[in-house]
N, C-alpha and C positions, 0 to 999 in steps of 0.2 A: 679893578677900576675899568679896564677896557670892556669886560663883559657886561658890567653894569651899564656903562654908557651905550653899549651896543644896542640894548633894548630901546633906549629912548632917543639917542642921537648917533646912529651908526656912522655917519660921516665924520664925526668928531672922535669916535672910538677907534676908527681904522688905524691911525698912526700909532696909537697906544698899543693896540693888539699886535701890529706888525713889530713894534719894538719888543714886546713881550716874547713873541715867537723867536725873534733874533737872539734875544738874551738866553732863552731856553736852549736853543741850538748851540750857542757859544759856550755857556757855562755849565749846562747840564746835559751835554750831548750823550752821556751814558744813561740818562733817564728817559727812556723811550715814551713812557706814559705822559710825562710833562710836555714833551715836544708834541705828542699827538693831541694833548689837551689844548695847547696854544694854537696848533694848526687848525683844530676843529673850531675854535673861537674865531679864527680868521676867516675860515670858510663860511661860517654862519653870518658873520658881519658882511661879507661880500654878497651873500644871498639877500640880506636885508637891504642892501644898496642896489639890488637888481643886477649885479654883476655875476650872472649865473654861469657864464663860460669860465670865468676865473675860479669860481667856487667849485665847479665840476672837476677841474684839474686837481684841486686840493682834495676834494672828497674821494675821488678815485684813489689817490695816493694813500689817504688815511685808511680807506677800506682795505686796500692791499696790505698795508702794514699791520692792521688789526688781524686780518686773516692769518698772516705769518706769525704774529706774536701770540695771539690769544686763541686762534682756531675759529672755525666758521660758526660755532654755536655759542660763543661768548656774547653776553649782552652788549658789550661795547662794540663788537664787530657788527652785530645786528643793527645797532643804532647808527653806526657809520654807513652801513649799507642802505638803511632807510634814508639817510641824508643824501646819499648818492642818487637813490631812486627819485627823491624829490627834485634834485637838480636836473636829472634826465627828463622828468615830467615837465618842469618849467621850460626846458629847451625843446620840448616836443620830440625828443629822441626815443620814440616809442619802441622801435625795433630793438634797441639796445636794452631798454628798461624791461621789456617782457621776459626774456630768458633769464636775466639777472634775478628778477623777483621770483619767477616761477621755479627756477632750478636751484637757486642758492638761498635767497633770503627767506622766503616763506617756509620751506621745509625746516630750516634751522630755527626760525622764530617759533613755529608751532611746537617743535620738539623741545626747545630750551625754555621758552617763556610761556607757552600755552596759547590756545586760540583766542582767549579773551584779553590778552595783554595789549596795551595801547600800541606798542611797536608792531605787533602782528597785525592789528586792525588797521593801523596807518599804512603798512606795506600792502595789505590787501586792497585798501581803498585806492592807493596809487596805481596798482595794477588795473583795477576796474576803470579808473579815469583814463589811463593810457589806452585801454581797449576802446573806450568811448571816443576819445579824441583823435585817434588815428584815422585819417581819411581813407585809408586802405582796409579798414576793418570790415569783416564780413558780418552777415547777420548772425552767424554762429559766435563770433567774437562779442557782439553786442548782447547776445543771450548769456554768454559766460559772464560778462560784466554785470548783468542784472542779477544773476545768481550770487555773485560775489557781494554786490552791494546789499542785497536782501539780507545776507548773512551778517555783514558788517553792521548794518543798521540795527538788526535784532540784538546783536551782542553789545553794541554801544548803548542802546537803550537800557539794557539790563545792567550793564556794568557802570555806565556813567550817568544814566538818566536822560530823559528826552530833552531837557533844557541845555545840556552840555554842548558847547560849540562844535566839538568833533561829531557828535550825534547829528546835529543840525546840518553840518557840512555833508555828511554821508546821505542824509535824507534829501538834501537839495540835489546831490548828484544822481540819486535814484529817480527823483522827479524829472530831472532833465533827460535822463535816459528814456523814461517812459514817454515823455513828450516826443522824443526823437522817434520812438516806435510808432506813436500815433500819427506822426507826420509822414511816415514812409509807406 
């Protein structure tokens, strides 16, 4: 119920999701996956409400638990890492995002899921946007972002098609970056 409400009315879903998380911790404390699922639902709801600082605390905790339980290459771990990188990006914490994505998430995602998987592409896109958005980025960082986005756009067009929202989002990021180059 809480997750369904979260998509349409996150402010109404929040107390339901908090209650679900509390029940999971109380009655199914031995079931780590249930607790992680409820905690993930809570973090996602907080993100939808724009409460990114609170969501980041939870996503960091979820990611750390997933690494411990499943290992770095498990799809659940990669998903939780992608959620964490999304929170870091929303909060403009670029210097924390870059090493996490470069050193941990992308190698694991490429190895386990493949270069064309949505999570791999989403994580690459987040890295490129972080490189673009960081006011301290060098020209080299922006060139790296362009290379990443060109690859992401090409793969998303092939895998999802040109009309897919994720493809269009990456194309828009690449256009913004090229406009940034033209203005400098």
